[in-house]
N, C-alpha and C positions, 0 to 999 in steps of 0.2 A: 235694365235702368229701372230705377228705382222712382216710386212716385210719390209727389209731396204729401197726397192724403193718406198715402202708408205710412211714411215718417213723422207726420202729425199724430198719430198712434201713441208713437214709441214714446218711452221718457229719456230725458236728459241722458241718464247714463248707458242707457242703448244706444242712443246717436252719437254719442261720443264714442264709443267702443264699436260700431261701424263705421264712424268718420276713420278712427284709427287704424282698421283693418284694409279698411280700401286704400289708405294714403301708404299703407305697408305693399300692398301687392302691386302700387304705382310705382314706388320707388323700385320693388323687383323687377318689374316690367322693363324702366328704363335701364336699368344695367345690365339686363339680358339684351336689348335693344344694342348697349352700347357694346356689347360681345358679338352679338351677330347671332343669340341665340333666339329670339325674338319672331314669331312667326305669325301673331294674330292682326297687328295691323294698325292702324292709326287710329279707326274707330272707336277701339278698345279704350285708348289710351283718352281720346273725347269723353266718352260715357265715366269712366272715370274720375274726369277731372269735374264733370257738370254736377253727377250725385255727390262727391265732398262742396262745392259748392254749395248745393240743395242742401244737404246737412247743416252746414255752417250758418244757413241763412235761416233755416227754421229756429236754431238755436240760438242765433241773435233776435231773434223775434219774439222769442220766448222772455228773453232777458228783459227786452224794452216795456213789456208789460207789466 
């Protein structure tokens, strides 16, 4: 789980790259879950979704300033 304080120290480019990476991992996990290969569980998906939302929130906050 990523902390907002740590994310605020990163540049916009780093945040966008991190968001894309987590999104790809989430998509791959969903594919594996559909084929029965996923073994991690629901908490991993929940954490990934929250991390993506946290990153997008920080990017939007910076755009509003």
